[in-house]
C-alpha positions as CSV (number, residue, x, y, z in Angstrom):
1,M,108.7,114.0,107.4
2,S,107.4,116.3,104.8
3,E,109.2,117.8,101.8
4,A,109.2,121.2,103.6
5,H,112.2,120.0,105.5
6,F,114.2,119.6,102.2
7,V,115.9,122.2,100.0
8,S,115.5,121.6,96.3
9,Q,118.4,122.9,94.4
10,H,120.7,122.4,91.4
11,L,123.5,119.9,92.0
12,R,126.8,121.4,93.1
13,S,130.2,119.9,93.9
14,D,129.9,120.7,97.6
15,H,126.8,118.5,98.0
16,N,127.3,115.5,100.2
17,F,126.0,112.4,98.4
18,D,128.4,109.8,99.7
19,S,125.8,108.1,101.9
20,F,122.9,108.3,99.5
21,D,121.2,104.9,99.2
22,S,118.1,104.6,97.1
23,G,118.1,100.8,97.1
24,Q,119.0,100.9,93.4
25,P,122.9,100.7,93.2
26,A,122.9,101.9,89.6
27,L,121.1,105.1,90.6
28,D,123.4,105.6,93.6
29,E,126.6,105.0,91.7
30,W,125.5,107.3,88.9
31,L,124.9,110.1,91.3
32,R,128.4,109.6,93.0
33,R,130.4,109.0,89.8
34,S,128.7,110.7,86.9
35,A,126.2,113.4,87.9
36,L,128.8,116.2,88.2
37,H,130.5,115.2,85.0
38,A,127.1,115.2,83.2
39,E,126.6,118.7,84.6
40,S,130.1,119.9,83.4
41,I,129.5,118.8,79.8
42,R,125.8,119.8,79.9
43,S,124.5,116.4,79.0
44,G,122.2,116.2,82.0
45,R,120.8,118.6,84.6
46,T,120.5,117.2,88.1
47,W,118.4,118.6,90.9
48,V,118.8,117.4,94.5
49,W,116.9,117.6,97.7
50,T,119.1,118.2,100.6
51,Q,118.6,118.0,104.3
52,A,121.4,119.1,106.7
53,D,123.8,119.3,103.6
54,A,123.1,115.6,102.7
55,V,121.4,114.7,99.5
56,V,118.2,112.7,100.2
57,A,116.8,112.7,96.7
58,Y,117.6,113.6,93.1
59,F,116.4,113.7,89.5
60,T,118.2,114.3,86.3
61,L,116.6,115.9,83.2
62,V,117.8,115.6,79.6
63,G,116.7,116.9,76.2
64,H,115.4,114.0,74.1
65,V,113.6,113.0,70.9
66,I,111.1,110.3,70.2
67,E,110.8,108.8,66.7
68,R,107.2,109.2,65.7
69,E,107.0,105.6,64.4
70,V,107.7,104.2,67.9
71,S,105.1,106.3,69.7
72,P,101.5,105.1,70.0
73,R,99.5,106.4,67.0
74,P,97.2,108.7,68.9
75,L,100.1,110.4,70.7
76,G,102.3,110.8,67.6
77,R,99.5,112.1,65.4
78,G,100.3,115.5,63.9
79,S,103.9,115.4,65.0
80,P,107.1,115.6,63.0
81,D,109.2,112.4,62.4
82,R,111.3,113.3,65.4
83,I,109.3,114.6,68.3
84,P,111.0,116.8,70.9
85,A,110.8,115.5,74.4
86,V,112.3,115.7,77.9
87,L,113.7,112.6,79.5
88,I,113.6,112.0,83.2
89,A,116.9,110.2,83.1
90,R,117.1,109.5,86.8
91,L,114.8,109.9,89.8
92,A,115.7,108.5,93.2
93,L,114.8,108.9,96.8
94,D,117.0,107.7,99.7
95,R,115.6,104.6,101.4
96,A,115.2,106.4,104.7
97,H,112.4,108.4,103.1
98,H,110.6,105.7,101.2
99,R,107.0,104.9,101.9
100,Q,106.2,108.5,102.9
101,G,104.6,109.7,99.7
102,L,107.7,111.7,98.8
103,G,108.3,109.9,95.5
104,G,105.3,111.6,94.0
105,V,106.4,115.0,95.5
106,L,109.8,114.5,93.9
107,L,108.2,113.7,90.6
108,A,106.1,116.8,91.0
109,D,109.3,118.9,91.6
110,A,110.8,117.4,88.4
111,S,107.5,118.0,86.5
112,S,107.3,121.7,87.5
113,R,110.9,122.2,86.3
114,I,110.1,120.5,83.0
115,V,107.1,122.6,82.5
116,A,109.1,125.8,83.3
117,A,111.9,124.8,80.9
118,T,109.4,124.0,78.1
119,E,108.1,127.6,78.3
120,I,111.4,128.4,76.7
121,V,112.4,125.3,74.7
122,A,109.6,123.3,73.1
123,A,108.9,119.6,73.9
124,R,105.8,117.6,73.3
125,F,106.4,114.6,75.6
126,V,108.1,113.6,78.9
127,V,109.8,110.2,78.7
128,V,111.0,107.8,81.4
129,D,112.7,104.4,81.1
130,A,111.7,102.5,84.2
131,L,114.3,100.3,85.8
132,D,111.8,97.7,86.8
133,D,108.1,96.9,87.0
134,N,107.7,98.7,90.3
135,A,109.1,101.9,88.9
136,A,106.9,101.5,85.8
137,H,103.8,101.2,88.0
138,F,104.9,104.3,90.0
139,Y,104.9,106.4,86.8
140,E,101.7,104.8,85.5
141,H,100.1,106.0,88.8
142,Y,101.0,109.5,87.7
143,G,99.5,109.3,84.2
144,Y,102.4,108.0,82.2
145,Q,101.6,105.5,79.4
146,S,103.7,102.4,78.8
147,L,104.9,101.8,75.3
148,P,104.1,98.2,74.3
149,D,106.7,95.5,75.2
150,T,109.0,98.0,77.0
151,R,109.5,99.8,80.3
152,R,109.5,103.1,78.4
153,L,106.7,105.4,79.5
154,I,105.6,108.7,78.0
155,R,103.3,111.5,79.0
156,K,102.1,114.5,76.9
157,L,103.6,117.7,78.1
158,S,100.2,119.5,77.8
159,D,98.7,117.0,80.3
160,L,101.7,117.5,82.6
161,A,101.5,121.2,82.3
162,H,97.8,121.1,83.1
163,D,98.5,119.0,86.3
164,V,101.3,121.3,87.4
165,G,99.1,124.3,86.9
166,N,96.4,122.8,89.1
167,S,98.6,121.7,91.9
């Protein structure tokens, strides 16, 4: 099934996400219990893919900063002490849609929204904290660099914007 069958939209209270199951209980529970609250206090923006009114995927974006001293030297060079960034706080796809190449399409959807947002509000990096090694490898496949001894990955916004512009 291709992404053309999904509608990508901002999370609303009438979305049905009760049966959402990504295989990661922490991600599923956050969607059910915290996503709408994060929206209401503007601490995170969540976008969902829906199919027949059911949520089949989602991602949450948050403004963020990176301390220059913890970024790899080549990436932090020329930056202020606190580097503006966007955090992909959550990204999950329902298990019924795993292994169809849709994770990359979901990440591309998030990426295009990040690039659009940073046309208005500046950011230099995109950051993600991978839940496990499989998630870290997923992001590495799409050009994210792991920070040493962590599951935190970053990508320069200029590189992401280049990729989004060429897709």
